[in-house]
Legacy VTK file of the C-alpha trace (Angstrom):
# vtk DataFile Version 3.0
C-alpha trace
ASCII
DATASET POLYDATA
POINTS 363 float
-5.213 0.923 -16.325
-7.243 3.527 -18.411
-7.100 1.218 -21.457
-7.968 -1.688 -19.459
-10.828 0.444 -17.874
-12.407 1.715 -20.762
-12.031 -1.835 -22.072
-14.055 -3.050 -18.917
-16.812 -0.961 -19.424
-17.702 -2.458 -22.875
-17.639 -6.291 -21.929
-20.376 -8.047 -23.032
-19.486 -11.636 -21.203
-18.029 -12.618 -18.194
-14.984 -13.892 -19.598
-14.191 -10.423 -21.248
-15.152 -8.841 -18.213
-12.446 -10.808 -16.007
-9.760 -10.331 -19.097
-10.002 -6.718 -18.992
-10.040 -6.307 -15.594
-6.894 -8.108 -15.391
-5.605 -5.585 -17.896
-6.513 -2.918 -15.086
-4.819 -5.460 -12.275
-1.697 -4.458 -14.174
-1.505 -1.293 -13.635
-2.622 -1.200 -10.039
-0.273 -3.551 -9.183
2.413 -1.436 -9.954
1.425 1.078 -7.511
3.944 0.634 -4.996
6.573 1.737 -7.322
5.832 5.219 -6.792
6.443 4.525 -2.874
9.490 2.826 -3.978
11.028 5.749 -5.783
9.750 8.351 -3.346
11.672 6.595 -0.455
14.868 7.277 -2.159
14.674 10.918 -1.882
13.087 10.764 1.898
15.140 12.260 4.824
15.020 10.169 8.454
12.872 12.567 10.270
9.423 13.216 9.305
9.135 10.210 6.783
6.428 8.476 8.420
4.675 12.022 7.776
5.438 12.292 3.945
4.390 8.773 3.345
1.262 8.723 5.559
0.491 12.076 3.201
0.502 10.057 -0.031
-1.672 7.691 1.377
-4.149 10.159 2.371
-4.433 10.873 -1.430
-5.406 7.121 -1.772
-8.040 7.881 0.994
-9.270 10.814 -0.703
-9.939 8.836 -3.870
-11.998 6.263 -2.009
-14.152 8.952 -0.738
-14.336 10.464 -3.948
-15.143 7.192 -5.614
-18.241 6.193 -3.154
-19.405 10.398 -4.070
-18.939 9.368 -7.533
-21.116 5.727 -7.362
-23.508 8.245 -5.701
-23.872 10.552 -8.218
-24.752 7.889 -10.623
-26.813 5.533 -8.878
-29.321 5.467 -11.442
-27.008 4.861 -14.688
-25.301 1.767 -15.402
-22.025 0.353 -13.616
-20.417 0.959 -17.236
-20.067 4.640 -16.683
-18.717 4.017 -13.406
-16.057 2.157 -14.257
-15.433 4.821 -17.484
-15.344 7.590 -15.106
-13.012 5.686 -12.665
-10.746 5.219 -15.659
-10.255 8.897 -16.585
-8.114 10.073 -13.870
-5.605 7.051 -14.130
-4.997 8.230 -17.557
-4.715 11.882 -16.799
-1.649 10.980 -14.162
0.337 9.795 -16.990
0.958 13.348 -17.274
2.333 14.019 -13.561
5.057 10.914 -14.206
6.865 13.086 -16.782
8.096 15.635 -13.840
9.100 12.713 -11.252
12.753 11.768 -11.561
14.470 9.024 -12.398
15.616 6.620 -9.788
19.236 7.483 -8.833
20.147 3.600 -7.848
18.730 2.631 -11.546
21.113 4.863 -13.502
23.677 3.467 -11.176
23.412 0.121 -12.301
22.931 1.372 -15.952
26.189 2.640 -15.527
24.886 6.419 -16.022
26.613 7.929 -13.285
26.458 11.448 -14.468
22.865 11.471 -14.925
22.629 10.277 -11.349
24.804 12.659 -10.192
22.742 15.370 -11.502
19.600 13.939 -9.846
21.382 14.742 -6.500
22.420 17.951 -7.503
19.208 18.840 -8.319
17.449 17.461 -5.320
19.856 19.284 -3.422
19.333 22.500 -5.454
15.751 22.344 -4.732
15.828 21.468 -1.171
18.404 24.586 -0.683
21.144 22.382 0.396
23.127 23.122 -2.729
26.273 23.662 -0.194
25.963 19.839 0.673
27.756 18.999 -2.632
30.723 20.268 -4.448
30.388 22.120 -7.631
31.768 19.280 -9.824
31.622 15.738 -8.169
31.363 12.124 -9.414
29.939 9.308 -8.120
31.832 5.844 -7.582
29.984 2.744 -6.007
32.015 0.060 -5.120
31.292 -3.890 -5.943
27.998 -2.637 -7.601
26.467 -5.015 -10.243
25.879 -2.816 -13.457
24.535 -5.256 -15.565
20.800 -6.437 -16.017
21.073 -9.234 -13.749
20.714 -6.588 -11.115
17.590 -5.413 -12.116
16.041 -9.030 -12.486
13.097 -10.226 -10.403
14.504 -13.699 -9.769
17.747 -12.438 -8.865
16.279 -10.583 -5.939
13.682 -12.706 -5.210
16.438 -15.182 -4.206
18.336 -12.714 -2.354
15.268 -11.646 0.010
15.871 -15.498 1.039
19.859 -15.160 1.407
19.829 -15.037 5.434
17.728 -16.392 7.796
16.533 -12.476 9.152
15.882 -11.537 5.799
13.651 -14.394 5.140
11.927 -14.115 8.308
11.594 -10.447 7.583
9.982 -11.410 3.879
7.175 -14.216 5.196
6.236 -12.197 8.339
5.548 -9.116 5.768
3.630 -11.398 3.507
1.784 -12.777 6.135
0.595 -9.059 7.488
-0.181 -7.858 3.865
-2.217 -10.852 3.620
-4.030 -10.377 6.553
-4.597 -6.431 6.300
-5.689 -7.002 2.459
-7.656 -9.601 3.693
-9.509 -7.772 6.587
-10.028 -4.625 4.828
-11.663 -5.560 1.874
-13.706 -8.233 3.681
-15.002 -5.313 5.577
-15.883 -3.118 2.479
-17.708 -6.177 1.332
-19.749 -6.563 4.542
-20.270 -3.327 4.365
-22.213 -3.280 1.077
-24.398 -6.105 2.561
-25.902 -3.761 5.436
-29.951 -3.859 5.222
-30.727 -0.272 3.986
-34.408 1.081 2.853
-32.825 2.371 -0.551
-29.676 2.497 -2.810
-29.641 6.193 -1.717
-29.390 5.438 1.842
-26.483 2.453 0.905
-24.581 4.759 -0.626
-24.341 7.073 2.053
-23.943 4.907 4.462
-20.939 3.265 2.600
-19.714 7.525 2.112
-19.772 7.558 5.858
-17.872 4.589 6.576
-15.331 5.372 3.529
-14.576 8.656 5.701
-12.939 6.497 8.468
-10.050 6.329 6.381
-8.966 10.314 6.952
-8.142 10.011 10.447
-6.548 6.307 9.641
-3.678 8.225 8.373
-3.443 10.517 11.144
-3.643 7.642 13.657
-0.891 5.943 11.686
1.582 8.884 11.675
1.072 9.392 15.363
1.162 5.905 16.543
4.327 5.362 13.965
6.354 7.799 15.834
5.268 7.293 19.558
4.670 3.257 19.484
6.820 2.387 16.600
5.893 0.751 13.355
5.806 -3.253 14.726
4.701 -2.064 17.895
1.692 -0.140 16.179
0.467 -2.740 13.811
-0.015 -5.339 16.845
-2.094 -2.530 18.734
-3.882 -1.700 15.800
-4.372 -5.678 14.373
-5.420 -6.122 18.185
-8.146 -3.396 17.881
-9.334 -4.824 14.315
-9.862 -8.026 15.633
-11.657 -7.083 18.661
-14.469 -4.775 16.201
-14.323 -7.748 14.041
-15.210 -9.991 17.190
-18.324 -7.538 17.719
-19.615 -7.709 14.142
-19.841 -11.514 14.186
-22.909 -10.908 15.434
-23.843 -7.853 13.247
-27.367 -9.586 12.800
-27.970 -9.308 16.231
-26.844 -5.538 16.479
-29.068 -2.358 16.010
-27.841 -0.100 13.043
-27.004 2.348 16.062
-24.510 0.195 16.700
-23.493 -1.525 13.942
-22.516 1.562 11.965
-20.302 3.076 14.372
-18.558 -0.203 14.600
-17.889 -0.691 11.179
-16.673 2.801 10.727
-13.955 1.995 13.709
-12.890 -1.711 12.001
-12.412 0.681 8.738
-10.621 3.181 10.602
-8.305 0.243 12.240
-7.848 -1.550 8.944
-7.160 1.474 7.064
-4.465 2.434 9.882
-2.875 -0.964 9.482
-2.591 -0.797 5.799
-1.015 2.402 6.271
1.797 1.201 8.845
2.818 -1.988 6.723
2.795 0.562 3.731
5.394 2.525 5.974
7.378 -0.489 7.319
7.737 -2.437 4.397
9.569 0.148 2.081
11.542 0.957 5.253
12.767 -2.770 6.364
14.302 -3.465 2.930
17.425 -2.279 1.097
17.045 0.293 -2.025
18.640 -2.754 -4.025
15.856 -5.076 -3.473
13.049 -2.628 -2.039
10.513 -2.738 -4.892
10.887 -6.478 -5.589
9.936 -7.096 -1.897
7.036 -4.482 -2.008
5.817 -6.251 -5.088
6.155 -9.614 -3.465
4.139 -8.527 -0.753
1.756 -6.396 -2.707
1.290 -9.621 -4.415
0.180 -11.342 -1.440
-2.407 -8.603 -0.669
-3.912 -9.157 -4.070
-4.908 -12.753 -3.700
-6.310 -11.857 -0.322
-8.644 -9.793 -1.908
-9.595 -12.043 -4.493
-10.005 -14.392 -1.814
-12.067 -12.779 0.695
-15.694 -12.086 -1.155
-15.902 -15.968 -0.777
-15.705 -15.384 3.032
-17.668 -12.263 2.791
-20.610 -13.008 0.298
-20.563 -16.911 -0.182
-19.875 -17.981 3.897
-22.078 -15.100 5.287
-25.148 -16.259 3.346
-24.593 -19.724 5.361
-23.681 -17.879 8.560
-22.459 -14.488 9.433
-21.147 -15.594 12.766
-18.938 -18.155 10.746
-17.759 -15.373 8.217
-16.608 -13.104 11.165
-14.886 -15.831 12.868
-12.846 -16.697 9.940
-11.801 -12.830 9.750
-11.124 -12.789 13.513
-8.817 -16.125 13.457
-6.764 -14.350 10.319
-6.259 -10.850 11.920
-5.006 -13.341 15.063
-2.766 -14.946 12.761
-1.660 -11.141 11.409
-1.092 -10.209 14.910
1.486 -12.533 15.333
3.154 -12.246 12.388
3.664 -8.624 13.438
5.551 -10.037 16.192
7.624 -11.964 14.432
9.426 -8.946 12.313
12.785 -9.203 13.349
13.255 -4.942 14.210
11.639 -1.693 14.011
12.395 0.690 11.508
11.350 3.857 13.710
14.027 6.395 13.365
16.199 4.270 11.515
17.684 5.714 8.364
17.055 3.303 5.008
19.487 0.890 4.166
20.389 1.774 0.325
23.014 -1.054 -0.814
25.295 -3.629 0.447
28.294 -1.831 -0.406
28.075 2.587 0.523
27.775 4.839 -2.360
30.853 7.336 -2.126
30.838 10.687 -3.610
34.103 11.651 -4.634
35.232 15.039 -3.616
33.017 15.375 -0.508
31.881 13.530 2.425
29.645 10.471 1.760
26.053 10.751 2.377
23.451 8.690 3.802
LINES 1 364
363 0 1 2 3 4 5 6 7 8 9 10 11 12 13 14 15 16 17 18 19 20 21 22 23 24 25 26 27 28 29 30 31 32 33 34 35 36 37 38 39 40 41 42 43 44 45 46 47 48 49 50 51 52 53 54 55 56 57 58 59 60 61 62 63 64 65 66 67 68 69 70 71 72 73 74 75 76 77 78 79 80 81 82 83 84 85 86 87 88 89 90 91 92 93 94 95 96 97 98 99 100 101 102 103 104 105 106 107 108 109 110 111 112 113 114 115 116 117 118 119 120 121 122 123 124 125 126 127 128 129 130 131 132 133 134 135 136 137 138 139 140 141 142 143 144 145 146 147 148 149 150 151 152 153 154 155 156 157 158 159 160 161 162 163 164 165 166 167 168 169 170 171 172 173 174 175 176 177 178 179 180 181 182 183 184 185 186 187 188 189 190 191 192 193 194 195 196 197 198 199 200 201 202 203 204 205 206 207 208 209 210 211 212 213 214 215 216 217 218 219 220 221 222 223 224 225 226 227 228 229 230 231 232 233 234 235 236 237 238 239 240 241 242 243 244 245 246 247 248 249 250 251 252 253 254 255 256 257 258 259 260 261 262 263 264 265 266 267 268 269 270 271 272 273 274 275 276 277 278 279 280 281 282 283 284 285 286 287 288 289 290 291 292 293 294 295 296 297 298 299 300 301 302 303 304 305 306 307 308 309 310 311 312 313 314 315 316 317 318 319 320 321 322 323 324 325 326 327 328 329 330 331 332 333 334 335 336 337 338 339 340 341 342 343 344 345 346 347 348 349 350 351 352 353 354 355 356 357 358 359 360 361 362
């Protein structure tokens, strides 16, 4: 991401810009791997709190990006891209402190290394008494070849039975919807008529602040209403706010800005609930593949939505808003097609249980 961002800042033609920006996308597109790894170590209770906290850091980054753009408003866009690429490079240092995925180690046949990670995690959480002083891991019927790491292998497994197939495509639709609406609103916010660029940056910053309460709402709704019902509720609220914004050309600024703030909060909450539900719904053996597939659908939506928020809006703002309302309604229906809720459910690990020899089975 850092390498692509720095090259992107030096782009001298549209083609070079697209290619170097694509390199950034290769890194950003793998952001779900961190959440997948995190889920392997999370307890069932307060799982939504931990995942919402991780997403809160993303909201902080969005607000800091607005502040950075505001501070560099008199400079070239190249400086904004350069400064944005630097934190990604610094984050490489923190990856050195992350533990390896126990499941990955088991697939590669490194059971001793996986056992060491479990012992280390137990010790750091003051639960060293859970594991015996000496133990080994025996995984029955678990594939330990490279096929178990193949994307196509797990992609076929996502369609192995009707429930898994329904879950996969319903979530792909939800991710497409939330990304389409979220980034569409971001682009629509940039079209607000203001007296100066300084005023525009200030309004974008205010709208971006809606990200912070969104993750608190996501945590509260996920535990009180459930993940699936919460997504339905928030999708409905977002659809209502977007319906109001279809008439943005006739709305006073006093009404327009708060409506965009509430819509941004609703879409960010929907995003947070989708990110929370997706890794919980799939077993560890295919969680990364499923998250990558749904993330790909969200990227496609992010690439398509500018044609609606800019091109179609230039023709008719009401027509553009109507498209978002229809897409949100389709996403609302998709949330009701999800086969189950994950609230309070333990994460499924693999099809066959992991047995810790010398102690009781851990779940």
